[in-house]
N, CA, C and O atoms as a GROMACS GRO file, in nm:
protein
  512
    1MET      N    1   2.151   8.332  -6.056
    1MET     CA    2   2.171   8.263  -5.960
    1MET      C    3   2.259   8.290  -5.840
    1MET      O    4   2.375   8.318  -5.870
    2ARG      N    5   2.237   8.288  -5.740
    2ARG     CA    6   2.293   8.335  -5.599
    2ARG      C    7   2.338   8.235  -5.548
    2ARG      O    8   2.276   8.131  -5.570
    3TRP      N    9   2.448   8.230  -5.473
    3TRP     CA   10   2.512   8.126  -5.443
    3TRP      C   11   2.580   8.189  -5.304
    3TRP      O   12   2.562   8.309  -5.282
    4PHE      N   13   2.642   8.125  -5.230
    4PHE     CA   14   2.713   8.101  -5.124
    4PHE      C   15   2.780   8.012  -5.036
    4PHE      O   16   2.701   7.955  -4.961
    5PRO      N   17   2.901   7.979  -5.020
    5PRO     CA   18   2.953   7.877  -4.983
    5PRO      C   19   2.936   7.852  -4.855
    5PRO      O   20   2.879   7.936  -4.786
    6ARG      N   21   2.992   7.710  -4.790
    6ARG     CA   22   2.893   7.657  -4.655
    6ARG      C   23   3.008   7.608  -4.583
    6ARG      O   24   3.019   7.492  -4.542
    7GLU      N   25   3.103   7.708  -4.566
    7GLU     CA   26   3.218   7.671  -4.499
    7GLU      C   27   3.202   7.580  -4.357
    7GLU      O   28   3.291   7.506  -4.318
    8GLU      N   29   3.075   7.598  -4.288
    8GLU     CA   30   3.069   7.549  -4.170
    8GLU      C   31   3.068   7.395  -4.163
    8GLU      O   32   3.092   7.322  -4.066
    9LEU      N   33   3.024   7.353  -4.325
    9LEU     CA   34   3.023   7.200  -4.330
    9LEU      C   35   3.106   7.133  -4.383
    9LEU      O   36   3.086   7.028  -4.444
   10LYS      N   37   3.231   7.200  -4.361
   10LYS     CA   38   3.370   7.127  -4.410
   10LYS      C   39   3.384   7.048  -4.337
   10LYS      O   40   3.361   7.060  -4.217
   11ASP      N   41   3.439   6.916  -4.412
   11ASP     CA   42   3.460   6.791  -4.352
   11ASP      C   43   3.314   6.703  -4.296
   11ASP      O   44   3.325   6.582  -4.274
   12GLU      N   45   3.188   6.768  -4.276
   12GLU     CA   46   3.108   6.712  -4.199
   12GLU      C   47   3.077   6.580  -4.220
   12GLU      O   48   3.064   6.528  -4.331
   13VAL      N   49   3.062   6.510  -4.084
   13VAL     CA   50   2.995   6.353  -4.124
   13VAL      C   51   2.860   6.368  -4.038
   13VAL      O   52   2.857   6.450  -3.946
   14ASP      N   53   2.774   6.306  -4.060
   14ASP     CA   54   2.642   6.343  -3.963
   14ASP      C   55   2.620   6.172  -3.884
   14ASP      O   56   2.540   6.138  -3.797
   15SER      N   57   2.724   6.091  -3.955
   15SER     CA   58   2.694   5.962  -3.871
   15SER      C   59   2.805   5.920  -3.766
   15SER      O   60   2.924   5.950  -3.754
   16LYS      N   61   2.715   5.833  -3.691
   16LYS     CA   62   2.796   5.765  -3.546
   16LYS      C   63   2.896   5.666  -3.590
   16LYS      O   64   3.003   5.643  -3.534
   17ASP      N   65   2.850   5.612  -3.694
   17ASP     CA   66   2.957   5.492  -3.750
   17ASP      C   67   3.053   5.562  -3.887
   17ASP      O   68   3.033   5.549  -4.007
   18HIS      N   69   3.138   5.622  -3.828
   18HIS     CA   70   3.237   5.705  -3.935
   18HIS      C   71   3.333   5.584  -3.976
   18HIS      O   72   3.387   5.601  -4.086
   19ALA      N   73   3.359   5.489  -3.923
   19ALA     CA   74   3.427   5.374  -3.951
   19ALA      C   75   3.378   5.290  -4.104
   19ALA      O   76   3.458   5.245  -4.186
   20LEU      N   77   3.202   5.282  -4.116
   20LEU     CA   78   3.141   5.216  -4.209
   20LEU      C   79   3.168   5.347  -4.323
   20LEU      O   80   3.220   5.312  -4.429
   21LEU      N   81   3.142   5.464  -4.310
   21LEU     CA   82   3.152   5.565  -4.396
   21LEU      C   83   3.274   5.553  -4.434
   21LEU      O   84   3.281   5.531  -4.555
   22ASP      N   85   3.412   5.561  -4.362
   22ASP     CA   86   3.499   5.545  -4.449
   22ASP      C   87   3.549   5.433  -4.543
   22ASP      O   88   3.618   5.443  -4.645
   23GLU      N   89   3.496   5.323  -4.484
   23GLU     CA   90   3.474   5.204  -4.565
   23GLU      C   91   3.430   5.198  -4.712
   23GLU      O   92   3.486   5.155  -4.812
   24VAL      N   93   3.308   5.255  -4.691
   24VAL     CA   94   3.260   5.280  -4.810
   24VAL      C   95   3.356   5.376  -4.917
   24VAL      O   96   3.400   5.342  -5.026
   25VAL      N   97   3.370   5.499  -4.853
   25VAL     CA   98   3.426   5.600  -4.910
   25VAL      C   99   3.594   5.518  -5.012
   25VAL      O  100   3.645   5.550  -5.119
   26GLU      N  101   3.630   5.403  -4.909
   26GLU     CA  102   3.773   5.364  -4.970
   26GLU      C  103   3.758   5.278  -5.080
   26GLU      O  104   3.843   5.267  -5.169
   27LYS      N  105   3.628   5.206  -5.073
   27LYS     CA  106   3.545   5.112  -5.211
   27LYS      C  107   3.551   5.211  -5.324
   27LYS      O  108   3.584   5.186  -5.440
   28ILE      N  109   3.519   5.316  -5.278
   28ILE     CA  110   3.470   5.440  -5.428
   28ILE      C  111   3.638   5.480  -5.458
   28ILE      O  112   3.675   5.441  -5.569
   29LEU      N  113   3.728   5.541  -5.389
   29LEU     CA  114   3.859   5.545  -5.413
   29LEU      C  115   3.919   5.471  -5.507
   29LEU      O  116   3.973   5.506  -5.612
   30SER      N  117   3.899   5.322  -5.436
   30SER     CA  118   3.993   5.225  -5.533
   30SER      C  119   3.949   5.188  -5.624
   30SER      O  120   3.989   5.076  -5.659
   31LYS      N  121   3.848   5.256  -5.711
   31LYS     CA  122   3.793   5.238  -5.850
   31LYS      C  123   3.844   5.380  -5.937
   31LYS      O  124   3.803   5.417  -6.046
   32VAL      N  125   3.942   5.440  -5.855
   32VAL     CA  126   3.959   5.587  -5.928
   32VAL      C  127   4.119   5.543  -5.963
   32VAL      O  128   4.203   5.542  -5.874
   33THR      N  129   4.148   5.511  -6.086
   33THR     CA  130   4.259   5.490  -6.129
   33THR      C  131   4.289   5.600  -6.198
   33THR      O  132   4.384   5.567  -6.268
   34ALA      N  133   4.258   5.732  -6.224
   34ALA     CA  134   4.323   5.877  -6.308
   34ALA      C  135   4.478   5.909  -6.198
   34ALA      O  136   4.514   5.862  -6.090
   35THR      N  137   4.524   5.986  -6.270
   35THR     CA  138   4.632   6.076  -6.213
   35THR      C  139   4.621   6.204  -6.249
   35THR      O  140   4.721   6.268  -6.216
   36THR      N  141   4.547   6.261  -6.299
   36THR     CA  142   4.579   6.407  -6.322
   36THR      C  143   4.414   6.464  -6.253
   36THR      O  144   4.315   6.392  -6.264
   37GLU      N  145   4.409   6.589  -6.189
   37GLU     CA  146   4.321   6.634  -6.137
   37GLU      C  147   4.157   6.616  -6.206
   37GLU      O  148   4.049   6.603  -6.148
   38TYR      N  149   4.193   6.623  -6.360
   38TYR     CA  150   4.050   6.640  -6.413
   38TYR      C  151   4.012   6.537  -6.403
   38TYR      O  152   3.897   6.520  -6.363
   39GLU      N  153   4.103   6.414  -6.439
   39GLU     CA  154   4.041   6.272  -6.481
   39GLU      C  155   3.997   6.210  -6.318
   39GLU      O  156   3.906   6.128  -6.308
   40ILE      N  157   4.061   6.253  -6.214
   40ILE     CA  158   4.027   6.223  -6.079
   40ILE      C  159   3.890   6.284  -6.059
   40ILE      O  160   3.804   6.202  -6.028
   41GLU      N  161   3.854   6.406  -6.070
   41GLU     CA  162   3.723   6.469  -6.031
   41GLU      C  163   3.618   6.389  -6.145
   41GLU      O  164   3.511   6.339  -6.111
   42LEU      N  165   3.667   6.387  -6.276
   42LEU     CA  166   3.568   6.320  -6.366
   42LEU      C  167   3.525   6.160  -6.313
   42LEU      O  168   3.420   6.107  -6.279
   43GLN      N  169   3.652   6.122  -6.326
   43GLN     CA  170   3.544   5.966  -6.236
   43GLN      C  171   3.505   5.943  -6.132
   43GLN      O  172   3.444   5.837  -6.116
   44ILE      N  173   3.527   6.052  -5.994
   44ILE     CA  174   3.424   6.042  -5.907
   44ILE      C  175   3.322   6.097  -5.952
   44ILE      O  176   3.224   6.030  -5.916
   45HIS      N  177   3.285   6.204  -6.025
   45HIS     CA  178   3.193   6.255  -6.065
   45HIS      C  179   3.114   6.142  -6.140
   45HIS      O  180   3.003   6.127  -6.088
   46ASP      N  181   3.128   6.086  -6.211
   46ASP     CA  182   3.070   5.952  -6.292
   46ASP      C  183   3.055   5.846  -6.208
   46ASP      O  184   2.963   5.770  -6.239
   47LEU      N  185   3.125   5.815  -6.097
   47LEU     CA  186   3.098   5.676  -6.034
   47LEU      C  187   2.951   5.758  -5.896
   47LEU      O  188   2.886   5.682  -5.824
   48LEU      N  189   2.940   5.848  -5.893
   48LEU     CA  190   2.848   5.922  -5.781
   48LEU      C  191   2.724   5.935  -5.892
   48LEU      O  192   2.616   5.885  -5.861
   49LEU      N  193   2.736   5.992  -6.007
   49LEU     CA  194   2.624   5.993  -6.087
   49LEU      C  195   2.554   5.849  -6.140
   49LEU      O  196   2.434   5.841  -6.165
   50LYS      N  197   2.645   5.740  -6.152
   50LYS     CA  198   2.602   5.601  -6.170
   50LYS      C  199   2.527   5.571  -6.040
   50LYS      O  200   2.404   5.572  -6.054
   51ASN      N  201   2.570   5.545  -5.925
   51ASN     CA  202   2.541   5.500  -5.822
   51ASN      C  203   2.483   5.533  -5.688
   51ASN      O  204   2.488   5.474  -5.579
   52VAL      N  205   2.403   5.691  -5.746
   52VAL     CA  206   2.354   5.744  -5.623
   52VAL      C  207   2.226   5.796  -5.703
   52VAL      O  208   2.220   5.875  -5.798
   53LYS      N  209   2.110   5.719  -5.627
   53LYS     CA  210   1.997   5.800  -5.723
   53LYS      C  211   1.923   5.960  -5.625
   53LYS      O  212   1.920   5.990  -5.506
   54TYR      N  213   1.892   6.001  -5.703
   54TYR     CA  214   1.821   6.130  -5.669
   54TYR      C  215   1.688   6.136  -5.637
   54TYR      O  216   1.608   6.117  -5.728
   55VAL      N  217   1.640   6.162  -5.500
   55VAL     CA  218   1.488   6.130  -5.467
   55VAL      C  219   1.468   6.280  -5.418
   55VAL      O  220   1.561   6.349  -5.376
   56ASP      N  221   1.324   6.325  -5.431
   56ASP     CA  222   1.289   6.469  -5.380
   56ASP      C  223   1.187   6.464  -5.259
   56ASP      O  224   1.107   6.554  -5.233
   57LYS      N  225   1.204   6.324  -5.174
   57LYS     CA  226   1.165   6.276  -5.050
   57LYS      C  227   1.256   6.360  -4.962
   57LYS      O  228   1.368   6.385  -5.005
   58GLU      N  229   1.216   6.413  -4.832
   58GLU     CA  230   1.267   6.504  -4.724
   58GLU      C  231   1.351   6.457  -4.578
   58GLU      O  232   1.373   6.531  -4.482
   59LYS      N  233   1.393   6.304  -4.592
   59LYS     CA  234   1.411   6.245  -4.496
   59LYS      C  235   1.553   6.313  -4.487
   59LYS      O  236   1.623   6.351  -4.581
   60MET      N  237   1.582   6.323  -4.332
   60MET     CA  238   1.699   6.381  -4.281
   60MET      C  239   1.818   6.318  -4.331
   60MET      O  240   1.914   6.394  -4.343
   61THR      N  241   1.844   6.155  -4.374
   61THR     CA  242   1.960   6.140  -4.390
   61THR      C  243   2.017   6.130  -4.547
   61THR      O  244   2.124   6.090  -4.592
   62GLU      N  245   1.910   6.178  -4.604
   62GLU     CA  246   1.898   6.224  -4.756
   62GLU      C  247   2.017   6.367  -4.796
   62GLU      O  248   2.087   6.394  -4.894
   63HIS      N  249   1.995   6.426  -4.676
   63HIS     CA  250   2.050   6.545  -4.655
   63HIS      C  251   2.214   6.574  -4.625
   63HIS      O  252   2.280   6.674  -4.648
   64THR      N  253   2.246   6.467  -4.573
   64THR     CA  254   2.366   6.354  -4.547
   64THR      C  255   2.450   6.303  -4.626
   64THR      O  256   2.413   6.275  -4.741
   65ILE      N  257   2.606   6.274  -4.578
   65ILE     CA  258   2.643   6.184  -4.654
   65ILE      C  259   2.634   6.061  -4.641
   65ILE      O  260   2.694   5.980  -4.711
   66GLU      N  261   2.544   6.030  -4.534
   66GLU     CA  262   2.482   5.881  -4.509
   66GLU      C  263   2.395   5.837  -4.630
   66GLU      O  264   2.421   5.728  -4.681
   67GLY      N  265   2.310   5.900  -4.672
   67GLY     CA  266   2.186   5.915  -4.782
   67GLY      C  267   2.273   5.841  -4.872
   67GLY      O  268   2.245   5.722  -4.883
   68PRO      N  269   2.364   5.881  -4.934
   68PRO     CA  270   2.419   5.849  -5.097
   68PRO      C  271   2.518   5.759  -5.058
   68PRO      O  272   2.539   5.664  -5.133
   69LEU      N  273   2.588   5.771  -4.949
   69LEU     CA  274   2.692   5.696  -4.902
   69LEU      C  275   2.645   5.525  -4.891
   69LEU      O  276   2.699   5.432  -4.952
   70LEU      N  277   2.531   5.516  -4.796
   70LEU     CA  278   2.500   5.424  -4.689
   70LEU      C  279   2.357   5.371  -4.770
   70LEU      O  280   2.339   5.249  -4.767
   71ASN      N  281   2.273   5.438  -4.828
   71ASN     CA  282   2.143   5.420  -4.897
   71ASN      C  283   2.145   5.404  -5.055
   71ASN      O  284   2.078   5.324  -5.120
   72LYS      N  285   2.222   5.481  -5.096
   72LYS     CA  286   2.260   5.499  -5.241
   72LYS      C  287   2.139   5.612  -5.307
   72LYS      O  288   2.098   5.614  -5.423
   73LYS      N  289   2.098   5.707  -5.186
   73LYS     CA  290   1.997   5.801  -5.247
   73LYS      C  291   2.010   5.914  -5.168
   73LYS      O  292   2.047   5.908  -5.050
   74ALA      N  293   1.974   6.051  -5.244
   74ALA     CA  294   1.972   6.170  -5.156
   74ALA      C  295   1.921   6.306  -5.230
   74ALA      O  296   1.877   6.320  -5.344
   75VAL      N  297   1.935   6.368  -5.162
   75VAL     CA  298   1.883   6.533  -5.232
   75VAL      C  299   2.001   6.561  -5.298
   75VAL      O  300   2.103   6.495  -5.316
   76CYS      N  301   1.968   6.666  -5.327
   76CYS     CA  302   2.118   6.757  -5.392
   76CYS      C  303   2.223   6.790  -5.293
   76CYS      O  304   2.345   6.786  -5.312
   77GLU      N  305   2.158   6.825  -5.184
   77GLU     CA  306   2.248   6.884  -5.067
   77GLU      C  307   2.366   6.748  -5.020
   77GLU      O  308   2.487   6.762  -5.008
   78GLY      N  309   2.280   6.610  -4.996
   78GLY     CA  310   2.349   6.474  -4.963
   78GLY      C  311   2.459   6.462  -5.083
   78GLY      O  312   2.577   6.462  -5.048
   79ILE      N  313   2.435   6.454  -5.195
   79ILE     CA  314   2.498   6.423  -5.308
   79ILE      C  315   2.626   6.546  -5.300
   79ILE      O  316   2.745   6.516  -5.302
   80ALA      N  317   2.579   6.680  -5.293
   80ALA     CA  318   2.692   6.750  -5.274
   80ALA      C  319   2.790   6.721  -5.188
   80ALA      O  320   2.909   6.706  -5.218
   81LYS      N  321   2.729   6.709  -5.054
   81LYS     CA  322   2.826   6.640  -4.944
   81LYS      C  323   2.911   6.582  -4.946
   81LYS      O  324   3.023   6.614  -4.906
   82GLU      N  325   2.866   6.451  -5.010
   82GLU     CA  326   2.959   6.304  -5.077
   82GLU      C  327   3.051   6.358  -5.160
   82GLU      O  328   3.168   6.320  -5.150
   83MET      N  329   3.020   6.446  -5.244
   83MET     CA  330   3.102   6.455  -5.362
   83MET      C  331   3.221   6.540  -5.269
   83MET      O  332   3.327   6.479  -5.256
   84LYS      N  333   3.214   6.660  -5.211
   84LYS     CA  334   3.301   6.723  -5.173
   84LYS      C  335   3.410   6.618  -5.017
   84LYS      O  336   3.527   6.651  -4.998
   85TYR      N  337   3.372   6.554  -4.969
   85TYR     CA  338   3.399   6.440  -4.873
   85TYR      C  339   3.513   6.345  -4.950
   85TYR      O  340   3.635   6.334  -4.939
   86ILE      N  341   3.425   6.291  -5.024
   86ILE     CA  342   3.534   6.195  -5.137
   86ILE      C  343   3.636   6.271  -5.184
   86ILE      O  344   3.749   6.230  -5.157
   87MET      N  345   3.625   6.379  -5.252
   87MET     CA  346   3.726   6.468  -5.325
   87MET      C  347   3.831   6.514  -5.246
   87MET      O  348   3.948   6.521  -5.285
   88ASN      N  349   3.778   6.556  -5.100
   88ASN     CA  350   3.876   6.587  -4.984
   88ASN      C  351   3.949   6.480  -4.932
   88ASN      O  352   4.059   6.498  -4.879
   89LYS      N  353   3.890   6.353  -4.945
   89LYS     CA  354   3.949   6.254  -4.878
   89LYS      C  355   4.090   6.216  -4.996
   89LYS      O  356   4.197   6.162  -4.969
   90LYS      N  357   4.040   6.266  -5.130
   90LYS     CA  358   4.150   6.208  -5.263
   90LYS      C  359   4.236   6.342  -5.263
   90LYS      O  360   4.324   6.346  -5.350
   91GLY      N  361   4.226   6.441  -5.186
   91GLY     CA  362   4.336   6.542  -5.173
   91GLY      C  363   4.318   6.638  -5.227
   91GLY      O  364   4.405   6.725  -5.216
   92LEU      N  365   4.176   6.672  -5.325
   92LEU     CA  366   4.148   6.768  -5.411
   92LEU      C  367   4.057   6.842  -5.336
   92LEU      O  368   3.973   6.779  -5.272
   93ARG      N  369   4.057   6.982  -5.332
   93ARG     CA  370   3.979   7.066  -5.305
   93ARG      C  371   3.855   7.089  -5.344
   93ARG      O  372   3.826   7.094  -5.464
   94CYS      N  373   3.776   7.105  -5.258
   94CYS     CA  374   3.651   7.096  -5.325
   94CYS      C  375   3.523   7.136  -5.229
   94CYS      O  376   3.497   7.059  -5.136
   95GLU      N  377   3.469   7.215  -5.242
   95GLU     CA  378   3.355   7.268  -5.149
   95GLU      C  379   3.228   7.295  -5.194
   95GLU      O  380   3.196   7.317  -5.311
   96LEU      N  381   3.140   7.293  -5.076
   96LEU     CA  382   2.985   7.294  -5.107
   96LEU      C  383   2.949   7.428  -5.100
   96LEU      O  384   2.996   7.510  -5.022
   97LEU      N  385   2.852   7.452  -5.195
   97LEU     CA  386   2.788   7.550  -5.254
   97LEU      C  387   2.603   7.525  -5.191
   97LEU      O  388   2.546   7.417  -5.172
   98LEU      N  389   2.541   7.677  -5.169
   98LEU     CA  390   2.401   7.658  -5.135
   98LEU      C  391   2.362   7.807  -5.172
   98LEU      O  392   2.404   7.913  -5.125
   99GLY      N  393   2.257   7.777  -5.285
   99GLY     CA  394   2.217   7.897  -5.367
   99GLY      C  395   2.072   7.866  -5.414
   99GLY      O  396   2.009   7.761  -5.399
  100LYS      N  397   2.035   7.978  -5.472
  100LYS     CA  398   1.874   7.964  -5.514
  100LYS      C  399   1.900   7.946  -5.683
  100LYS      O  400   2.007   7.998  -5.713
  101LEU      N  401   1.840   7.894  -5.782
  101LEU     CA  402   1.829   7.850  -5.872
  101LEU      C  403   1.790   8.020  -5.959
  101LEU      O  404   1.851   8.079  -6.048
  102THR      N  405   1.702   8.044  -5.907
  102THR     CA  406   1.642   8.168  -5.973
  102THR      C  407   1.606   8.256  -5.850
  102THR      O  408   1.555   8.209  -5.748
  103GLU      N  409   1.632   8.372  -5.867
  103GLU     CA  410   1.581   8.500  -5.780
  103GLU      C  411   1.415   8.479  -5.724
  103GLU      O  412   1.381   8.512  -5.611
  104ASP      N  413   1.334   8.429  -5.809
  104ASP     CA  414   1.169   8.424  -5.749
  104ASP      C  415   1.154   8.283  -5.734
  104ASP      O  416   1.061   8.220  -5.784
  105THR      N  417   1.255   8.230  -5.659
  105THR     CA  418   1.201   8.092  -5.632
  105THR      C  419   1.265   8.061  -5.453
  105THR      O  420   1.384   8.069  -5.423
  106SER      N  421   1.155   8.027  -5.356
  106SER     CA  422   1.226   8.003  -5.251
  106SER      C  423   1.295   7.865  -5.241
  106SER      O  424   1.317   7.833  -5.124
  107VAL      N  425   1.336   7.772  -5.337
  107VAL     CA  426   1.405   7.665  -5.343
  107VAL      C  427   1.509   7.677  -5.314
  107VAL      O  428   1.566   7.776  -5.360
  108TYR      N  429   1.592   7.578  -5.220
  108TYR     CA  430   1.769   7.581  -5.253
  108TYR      C  431   1.827   7.512  -5.330
  108TYR      O  432   1.776   7.401  -5.321
  109HIS      N  433   1.911   7.511  -5.407
  109HIS     CA  434   1.995   7.389  -5.445
  109HIS      C  435   2.157   7.376  -5.405
  109HIS      O  436   2.234   7.471  -5.398
  110ALA      N  437   2.191   7.236  -5.380
  110ALA     CA  438   2.327   7.243  -5.354
  110ALA      C  439   2.443   7.189  -5.453
  110ALA      O  440   2.416   7.086  -5.516
  111TRP      N  441   2.540   7.235  -5.468
  111TRP     CA  442   2.634   7.187  -5.598
  111TRP      C  443   2.775   7.209  -5.534
  111TRP      O  444   2.789   7.247  -5.417
  112ASN      N  445   2.886   7.180  -5.625
  112ASN     CA  446   3.008   7.188  -5.604
  112ASN      C  447   3.108   7.300  -5.664
  112ASN      O  448   3.080   7.328  -5.780
  113ILE      N  449   3.226   7.377  -5.607
  113ILE     CA  450   3.319   7.394  -5.670
  113ILE      C  451   3.434   7.336  -5.646
  113ILE      O  452   3.482   7.350  -5.534
  114VAL      N  453   3.494   7.270  -5.729
  114VAL     CA  454   3.620   7.180  -5.717
  114VAL      C  455   3.755   7.281  -5.817
  114VAL      O  456   3.765   7.323  -5.932
  115ARG      N  457   3.848   7.283  -5.681
  115ARG     CA  458   3.984   7.342  -5.776
  115ARG      C  459   4.078   7.208  -5.840
  115ARG      O  460   4.130   7.111  -5.784
  116ILE      N  461   4.073   7.256  -5.999
  116ILE     CA  462   4.135   7.179  -6.067
  116ILE      C  463   4.231   7.229  -6.146
  116ILE      O  464   4.195   7.303  -6.237
  117ASP      N  465   4.382   7.197  -6.127
  117ASP     CA  466   4.458   7.264  -6.215
  117ASP      C  467   4.492   7.391  -6.147
  117ASP      O  468   4.584   7.448  -6.204
  118GLY      N  469   4.449   7.450  -6.048
  118GLY     CA  470   4.486   7.598  -5.986
  118GLY      C  471   4.360   7.684  -6.053
  118GLY      O  472   4.364   7.806  -6.036
  119TYR      N  473   4.247   7.627  -6.128
  119TYR     CA  474   4.110   7.688  -6.150
  119TYR      C  475   4.004   7.627  -6.073
  119TYR      O  476   4.007   7.506  -6.049
  120TRP      N  477   3.903   7.707  -6.031
  120TRP     CA  478   3.769   7.656  -5.998
  120TRP      C  479   3.687   7.647  -6.081
  120TRP      O  480   3.675   7.732  -6.169
  121TYR      N  481   3.598   7.523  -6.073
  121TYR     CA  482   3.515   7.485  -6.166
  121TYR      C  483   3.366   7.440  -6.092
  121TYR      O  484   3.373   7.346  -6.014
  122HIS      N  485   3.271   7.485  -6.108
  122HIS     CA  486   3.116   7.451  -6.052
  122HIS      C  487   3.124   7.298  -6.119
  122HIS      O  488   3.176   7.260  -6.224
  123VAL      N  489   3.068   7.244  -6.041
  123VAL     CA  490   3.039   7.090  -6.038
  123VAL      C  491   2.881   7.042  -5.996
  123VAL      O  492   2.873   7.044  -5.873
  124ASP      N  493   2.780   7.008  -6.046
  124ASP     CA  494   2.651   6.961  -6.002
  124ASP      C  495   2.610   6.804  -6.047
  124ASP      O  496   2.519   6.768  -6.121
  125VAL      N  497   2.695   6.738  -5.988
  125VAL     CA  498   2.617   6.570  -5.976
  125VAL      C  499   2.476   6.537  -6.028
  125VAL      O  500   2.434   6.458  -6.113
  126THR      N  501   2.411   6.643  -5.933
  126THR     CA  502   2.271   6.621  -5.884
  126THR      C  503   2.220   6.668  -6.068
  126THR      O  504   2.147   6.584  -6.120
  127ALA      N  505   2.251   6.775  -6.145
  127ALA     CA  506   2.183   6.815  -6.223
  127ALA      C  507   2.248   6.746  -6.353
  127ALA      O  508   2.210   6.775  -6.466
  128ASP      N  509   2.332   6.668  -6.330
  128ASP     CA  510   2.390   6.613  -6.491
  128ASP      C  511   2.358   6.443  -6.514
  128ASP      O  512   2.390   6.387  -6.619
   0.00000   0.00000   0.00000
């Protein structure tokens, strides 16, 4: 597996309607009752897993946080961006990674790396 961080996507919001996106994020965060970093990450992960459908179609919004937040469907990139955005809003370090799952493929995959209690963990909401 080869991967590289996507620093240029930090806090990316592709929508003109930031207020609507933030409203949806606040609704999600209001459901997070955990207090430890691990439990917070797990609750957010499970909420996204339950509420976002993976699609393999290639609409542009499915690559942004608009796809999962507003339409409840996205490709791996949109899901990973949503995870990053929500975790960062909650005050936890979460970065977006993009890479190839195998050396002999041209298909890229996106997932996250999350800092929990001082350690970094790979998290892939799409694959769970």
